[in-house]
C-alpha positions, 0 to 999 in steps of 0.5 A: 500499500505505500508503493501506492501510495508514492505512485499516486504522489508522484503522479500528482506532483508530476501532473502539478509540474505539467500544468505549471509549466504549459501556464508558464509557457503559453504565448501569453504568459512569455508576452507579458514577461517579455513586456514586463523585462522590456518595461523594467529595460526601459526605466534602465536606459538601455535602449537596445534591450527595448528594441529588442523585444520591437519587430522590425516590421513593427508599424502601426496606425498612427505611421510609427515604424521600427525606426521611428518608436526607437527615436522616441524612446531615445528621446524620452531617455535622453530628456529624464532620469530617473524612469519609471514605469507604472504597469499593468497587464490585462487582457491577454488573448492568443490567436495561433502566432500573435497575441493581443495584450491590454496594458494601463501604463504611467511614465514619470521622471525626472528633467531638472530638479523636480520628478513628475509624472510624462505620460498617463497618471494614477488617477488617468493611465496610458492604455494601449492593446498591443499585437505581438507576434512570434518571430524567430527568435521569439515574441516580439512587437508587433504593432499597437493596436489602440493607444490613449495617452491622455496628454496626446489625445488630440495628437494621435487622433489627428494621426492616425490613418486609416491602417486597420490590423 
């Protein structure tokens, strides 16, 4: 009887480990980890570490491509010190080689003497829906499908193109 319980316990441990591993390696979980790692790299002002998470074919409805996105991020890193990203990862859905993931975020930093919120605020964070695609060698940010930055709403609406994804 003791041997039978040991085998059942071992089978239970293996089943739990397999379920955890399946969840850990799911496309939505992998993308959420990559997104958090890119946000951490941005805070550390490591532009190349951020851009490795972005597809070379990146494009969005506002006409931003890979190079333009890198330029925007570089400008923020040059203009502000002590960057901080408060990131909340929301719903994520996977379909084949694509993951759509919703995020809310606030970016703050120091310009000169004081600390300021650069994009969004605690009361009104920025919101985005991001499209990630499975590429070689891994998941990359392919597009920003929706974007709401309170400070830039007018500019974003005016710049939005008719590109549909």
